[in-house]
C-alpha positions as CSV (number, residue, x, y, z in Angstrom):
1,M,-95.4,-22.2,-40.7
2,I,-93.4,-22.2,-37.1
3,G,-95.6,-19.6,-34.9
4,L,-93.1,-17.1,-33.2
5,A,-94.1,-18.4,-30.1
6,T,-92.7,-21.9,-30.7
7,A,-89.7,-20.6,-32.5
8,V,-88.5,-19.2,-29.3
9,V,-89.3,-22.3,-27.0
10,L,-87.0,-24.2,-29.7
11,V,-84.2,-21.4,-29.5
12,L,-84.5,-21.3,-25.7
13,L,-84.6,-25.3,-25.9
14,A,-81.4,-25.2,-27.9
15,A,-79.7,-23.2,-26.2
16,P,-78.4,-25.6,-23.4
17,F,-77.2,-27.8,-26.0
18,S,-75.1,-24.9,-27.6
19,T,-73.8,-24.2,-24.7
20,A,-72.6,-27.7,-23.5
21,A,-71.2,-28.5,-26.9
22,A,-68.6,-25.2,-26.8
23,Q,-67.9,-26.2,-23.5
24,A,-67.1,-29.5,-24.4
25,T,-65.1,-28.4,-27.5
26,E,-63.0,-25.6,-25.8
27,K,-59.6,-26.3,-25.8
28,V,-57.8,-27.5,-22.7
29,P,-53.9,-25.3,-23.1
30,R,-51.1,-28.1,-23.2
31,V,-47.8,-27.7,-21.3
32,G,-44.7,-29.5,-22.2
33,S,-42.4,-29.8,-19.0
34,L,-38.8,-30.7,-19.9
35,W,-36.2,-32.0,-17.0
36,P,-32.9,-32.9,-17.1
37,N,-33.0,-36.0,-14.6
38,N,-36.4,-37.8,-13.2
39,R,-38.9,-36.9,-10.9
40,S,-37.3,-37.4,-7.7
41,P,-34.4,-34.8,-7.3
42,H,-36.3,-32.1,-9.2
43,Q,-39.5,-33.1,-6.6
44,R,-39.2,-29.8,-4.5
45,T,-38.6,-27.4,-7.5
46,L,-41.3,-29.2,-9.2
47,D,-44.0,-28.6,-6.3
48,A,-42.7,-24.8,-6.6
49,F,-43.7,-24.8,-9.9
50,Q,-47.2,-26.4,-9.5
51,E,-48.0,-24.4,-6.3
52,G,-47.1,-21.3,-8.7
53,L,-49.4,-22.3,-11.4
54,R,-52.3,-23.1,-8.6
55,D,-51.8,-20.2,-7.0
56,L,-52.8,-18.3,-10.5
57,G,-55.8,-20.6,-11.3
58,W,-54.3,-23.1,-13.2
59,V,-55.2,-27.0,-11.9
60,E,-53.0,-29.7,-13.6
61,G,-55.9,-32.2,-15.3
62,K,-58.7,-29.7,-15.1
63,N,-57.7,-26.5,-16.9
64,V,-54.4,-27.7,-17.8
65,V,-52.5,-30.5,-19.1
66,I,-48.9,-31.0,-18.6
67,E,-46.7,-33.7,-20.9
68,Y,-43.7,-34.2,-18.5
69,R,-40.5,-35.7,-20.2
70,W,-37.4,-36.8,-18.0
71,A,-34.1,-37.4,-19.7
72,E,-32.6,-39.2,-16.1
73,G,-29.9,-37.9,-15.9
74,R,-28.7,-38.2,-19.5
75,S,-28.5,-35.1,-21.1
76,E,-28.3,-36.3,-24.7
77,R,-31.6,-37.3,-24.2
78,L,-32.9,-33.9,-24.1
79,P,-33.1,-33.1,-27.6
80,T,-35.0,-36.4,-28.5
81,L,-37.8,-35.4,-25.4
82,A,-38.0,-31.7,-26.7
83,A,-38.9,-32.9,-30.2
84,E,-41.3,-35.3,-29.0
85,L,-43.1,-32.2,-27.0
86,V,-43.2,-30.2,-30.6
87,R,-44.5,-33.2,-32.1
88,L,-47.4,-33.2,-29.6
89,K,-48.4,-29.2,-30.8
90,V,-47.9,-27.6,-27.1
91,D,-48.6,-24.4,-26.5
92,V,-45.5,-23.8,-24.2
93,I,-42.8,-26.1,-23.3
94,F,-41.1,-25.3,-19.5
95,A,-37.3,-25.6,-19.6
96,S,-36.3,-26.7,-16.1
97,S,-32.8,-26.1,-16.9
98,T,-30.1,-24.6,-18.9
99,S,-29.8,-27.8,-21.2
100,A,-33.6,-28.2,-21.4
101,A,-33.8,-24.6,-22.5
102,V,-31.1,-25.0,-25.3
103,A,-32.5,-28.3,-26.1
104,A,-35.9,-26.6,-26.5
105,R,-34.7,-24.1,-28.7
106,D,-33.0,-26.1,-31.0
107,A,-36.3,-28.1,-31.4
108,T,-38.7,-25.3,-32.1
109,R,-38.6,-21.5,-33.1
110,T,-41.9,-20.9,-32.8
111,I,-43.4,-22.5,-29.7
112,P,-43.3,-20.3,-26.5
113,I,-40.1,-21.6,-23.8
114,V,-40.0,-20.7,-20.5
115,M,-36.8,-21.5,-18.4
116,A,-36.4,-21.6,-14.8
117,T,-33.0,-21.5,-14.4
118,G,-31.3,-20.0,-17.7
119,G,-27.2,-19.6,-17.4
120,D,-25.5,-17.3,-19.5
121,V,-28.7,-17.0,-21.8
122,V,-27.6,-14.0,-23.9
123,G,-24.3,-16.0,-25.0
124,L,-25.8,-19.0,-25.6
125,G,-28.0,-17.4,-27.8
126,L,-31.3,-17.9,-25.8
127,V,-32.2,-14.9,-25.8
128,A,-30.9,-11.2,-27.5
129,S,-31.1,-9.4,-24.4
130,L,-32.6,-9.6,-21.0
131,A,-34.8,-6.8,-21.2
132,R,-35.8,-7.8,-25.0
133,P,-35.7,-11.4,-25.3
134,G,-36.9,-10.9,-29.0
135,G,-37.6,-14.5,-30.3
136,N,-39.6,-17.6,-28.6
137,V,-37.5,-17.7,-25.0
138,T,-38.2,-16.2,-22.1
139,G,-38.8,-16.8,-18.3
140,L,-36.1,-16.2,-15.3
141,S,-32.1,-16.6,-15.7
142,Y,-29.5,-18.2,-13.3
143,D,-26.7,-15.5,-14.9
144,V,-26.6,-13.7,-11.2
145,G,-26.2,-17.2,-9.6
146,L,-23.1,-17.2,-12.0
147,Q,-21.8,-14.8,-9.8
148,S,-22.9,-16.3,-6.6
149,A,-20.2,-19.0,-7.3
150,V,-17.6,-16.1,-6.8
151,K,-19.5,-15.1,-3.5
152,G,-19.5,-19.1,-2.6
153,L,-15.6,-18.7,-2.9
154,E,-15.4,-15.3,-1.0
155,L,-16.9,-17.0,2.2
156,L,-15.6,-20.2,2.1
157,K,-12.3,-18.0,2.1
158,E,-14.0,-15.8,4.8
159,T,-14.9,-19.4,6.6
160,V,-11.4,-21.1,6.1
161,P,-9.1,-18.1,5.8
162,S,-5.9,-20.7,5.7
163,V,-7.2,-22.3,2.5
164,R,-4.6,-21.9,-0.4
165,R,-6.0,-24.2,-2.9
166,V,-9.6,-24.8,-3.7
167,A,-11.0,-27.6,-6.1
168,V,-14.1,-27.1,-8.4
169,L,-16.3,-29.7,-8.9
170,A,-17.9,-28.9,-11.9
171,S,-19.3,-30.2,-15.6
172,P,-18.1,-28.6,-18.3
173,A,-20.6,-30.1,-20.0
174,N,-22.6,-27.6,-18.0
175,P,-23.4,-24.8,-20.7
176,S,-22.7,-22.3,-18.0
177,Y,-19.1,-23.6,-17.2
178,A,-17.5,-21.8,-19.1
179,P,-18.1,-18.2,-18.0
180,A,-18.2,-19.3,-14.6
181,I,-14.9,-20.4,-14.4
182,G,-13.6,-17.4,-15.7
183,N,-15.1,-15.1,-13.2
184,L,-13.8,-17.6,-10.6
185,R,-10.1,-17.3,-11.8
186,D,-10.6,-13.6,-11.3
187,A,-12.0,-13.7,-7.9
188,A,-9.4,-16.5,-6.7
189,H,-6.5,-14.0,-7.7
190,A,-8.0,-11.3,-5.5
191,L,-8.2,-13.6,-2.4
192,G,-4.8,-15.2,-2.9
193,V,-5.9,-18.7,-3.3
194,Q,-5.2,-21.0,-6.3
195,L,-8.2,-23.3,-8.3
196,Q,-8.1,-26.7,-9.0
197,L,-10.6,-28.2,-11.8
198,P,-11.0,-32.0,-11.3
199,H,-13.9,-32.4,-14.0
200,A,-17.1,-34.2,-13.2
201,R,-19.3,-34.9,-16.0
202,G,-21.3,-37.4,-13.5
203,P,-20.9,-39.6,-10.5
204,S,-19.1,-42.2,-12.2
205,D,-16.5,-39.5,-12.4
206,F,-16.5,-38.6,-8.7
207,D,-14.1,-40.8,-7.0
208,S,-11.2,-40.1,-9.5
209,A,-12.0,-36.1,-9.1
210,F,-12.0,-36.9,-5.4
211,A,-8.7,-38.5,-5.4
212,A,-7.1,-35.4,-7.2
213,M,-8.5,-33.0,-5.0
214,A,-5.9,-35.4,-2.4
215,R,-3.2,-35.6,-4.4
216,E,-3.2,-31.9,-5.0
217,R,-3.8,-31.4,-1.7
218,A,-6.8,-29.3,-1.8
219,G,-8.0,-27.4,1.3
220,A,-11.5,-26.7,0.2
221,L,-13.9,-27.7,-2.5
222,L,-16.5,-25.5,-4.3
223,V,-19.5,-27.7,-5.9
224,F,-21.5,-26.1,-8.4
225,S,-24.9,-26.9,-9.2
226,G,-26.1,-28.6,-12.0
227,P,-28.4,-32.0,-13.3
228,E,-25.2,-33.8,-13.0
229,F,-24.6,-33.4,-10.0
230,G,-28.0,-32.9,-7.9
231,P,-29.2,-36.2,-7.8
232,H,-25.9,-37.6,-5.8
233,R,-25.8,-34.7,-3.4
234,E,-25.8,-36.8,-0.7
235,R,-22.7,-38.8,-2.2
236,L,-20.8,-35.9,-2.8
237,V,-21.2,-34.5,0.8
238,D,-20.3,-38.1,2.1
239,L,-17.2,-38.1,-0.4
240,A,-16.1,-34.7,1.1
241,A,-16.8,-35.4,4.7
242,K,-14.2,-38.8,4.3
243,R,-11.7,-36.5,3.1
244,R,-12.2,-33.4,5.6
245,L,-12.9,-30.9,3.0
246,P,-14.6,-27.8,4.3
247,A,-17.3,-27.5,1.1
248,M,-19.6,-24.7,0.0
249,Y,-22.3,-25.5,-2.4
250,S,-24.9,-23.4,-4.5
251,D,-27.9,-25.1,-3.4
252,R,-29.0,-25.5,0.1
253,A,-30.5,-29.0,-0.4
254,Y,-27.0,-30.0,0.1
255,T,-26.5,-28.7,3.4
256,E,-29.7,-30.0,4.6
257,V,-28.3,-33.8,4.1
258,G,-25.2,-32.8,5.7
259,G,-23.0,-30.3,3.5
260,L,-21.1,-27.5,5.4
261,M,-22.4,-24.3,3.6
262,S,-24.2,-23.4,0.8
263,Y,-25.0,-19.8,-1.0
264,G,-27.0,-19.1,-4.2
265,P,-30.5,-17.9,-5.2
266,D,-33.6,-19.6,-3.8
267,V,-34.0,-22.4,-6.5
268,R,-37.7,-22.8,-5.8
269,D,-38.6,-19.3,-5.8
270,N,-37.4,-19.0,-9.2
271,F,-39.4,-22.0,-10.4
272,R,-42.6,-20.2,-8.1
273,R,-42.3,-17.1,-10.3
274,S,-41.5,-18.9,-13.9
275,A,-45.3,-19.8,-13.5
276,S,-45.9,-16.8,-14.4
277,Y,-44.5,-16.9,-17.5
278,V,-46.5,-19.8,-18.6
279,D,-49.5,-17.7,-17.3
280,K,-48.9,-14.4,-19.6
281,I,-48.4,-16.8,-22.6
282,L,-51.5,-18.9,-21.9
283,K,-53.4,-15.8,-22.0
284,G,-52.0,-14.6,-25.3
285,A,-48.5,-12.8,-24.2
286,K,-45.3,-13.4,-26.7
287,P,-42.4,-14.0,-25.2
288,A,-40.2,-11.9,-27.1
289,D,-42.1,-9.1,-25.0
290,L,-41.6,-10.6,-21.5
291,P,-38.1,-9.3,-20.1
292,V,-36.3,-11.9,-18.4
293,E,-36.2,-12.0,-14.7
294,Q,-33.0,-12.5,-12.6
295,P,-32.7,-14.3,-9.1
296,T,-34.3,-11.5,-6.3
297,K,-33.7,-13.8,-3.3
298,F,-30.5,-15.3,-2.4
299,E,-29.5,-17.5,1.2
300,I,-26.3,-18.1,3.0
301,V,-27.3,-21.8,5.0
302,V,-24.8,-23.1,7.6
303,N,-24.6,-26.7,8.9
304,L,-23.1,-26.6,12.2
305,K,-22.9,-30.1,13.0
306,T,-20.7,-30.4,9.9
307,A,-18.6,-27.5,11.2
308,K,-18.2,-29.2,14.5
309,A,-17.4,-32.6,12.8
310,L,-14.8,-30.7,10.7
311,G,-13.0,-28.9,13.6
312,L,-14.3,-25.5,12.6
313,T,-15.8,-22.7,14.0
314,I,-17.7,-20.4,11.7
315,P,-16.5,-16.6,12.1
316,R,-19.4,-14.3,13.5
317,S,-19.1,-12.2,10.6
318,V,-20.8,-15.3,8.8
319,L,-22.7,-16.1,11.2
320,L,-24.4,-12.7,11.4
321,R,-25.3,-13.1,7.7
322,T,-26.5,-16.6,7.7
323,D,-30.0,-17.0,7.0
324,Q,-30.5,-20.7,8.6
325,L,-28.4,-22.9,10.7
326,I,-29.1,-26.1,10.7
327,E,-27.9,-27.5,14.0
């Protein structure tokens, strides 16, 4: 029979091995990350999301695994990529765009989904309401961003008071297209301008869209944000410059490469804040109980060098509200 002292020694010796075994088998959370393009055009927002995770103690490769899936600009691939993440049994899917969120929702009704820039999330059936999502989707909405297109149009008219016809470059394939255009039509009527809608589903349509603007004598341009356009912003800015079109964009990334003006939510802030949703879900929260948040930071950015090249003088009323001037 083993003596009491001997038994105590054996238990103490075994304890470290038991602890090590428990640590070895401890599950490391796995996050699926779904993106509409390749990594390069998303690097700024990806960095913001990763920074948000690190601030909350989640270090990729250490205590969390992130499974990236990139659609390479082909939105039709998103459902297949979402299905891959479901088969991997990830703990949560991070959807970087509205189209990614829709694809993820269609692929699973049980795995939690966190969206960073959801569009008309209620209208698309992603959530029952912003306050009470009710399903497996939550995160940040870009719905206020739809209203920011109206604000962008107003700023454009204020900057170019003589403009009477504004081209709106947008993709009808974007889930936010219909509600945004509806808002813009009402605003355009109030401003006394006509809208021209030269649809572009991607870069193959850019040349024909700008040719249509020239034929119909558009006096200014409003460009929607979206995965169809973001990776090609330098080309869009160049086309607007060649046509000498004062252009308003919804993302400051365009003004940083020579676009005239931008107004919209701070997208990086959305991505940083979305990390808190992932954190809460990994710690046991249910997406149905996490209200959808809206953008809180909006910014006006003006490129003075581009304004000079176009022969434009930015009104003082606009300059006083500008968050950053690029010279």
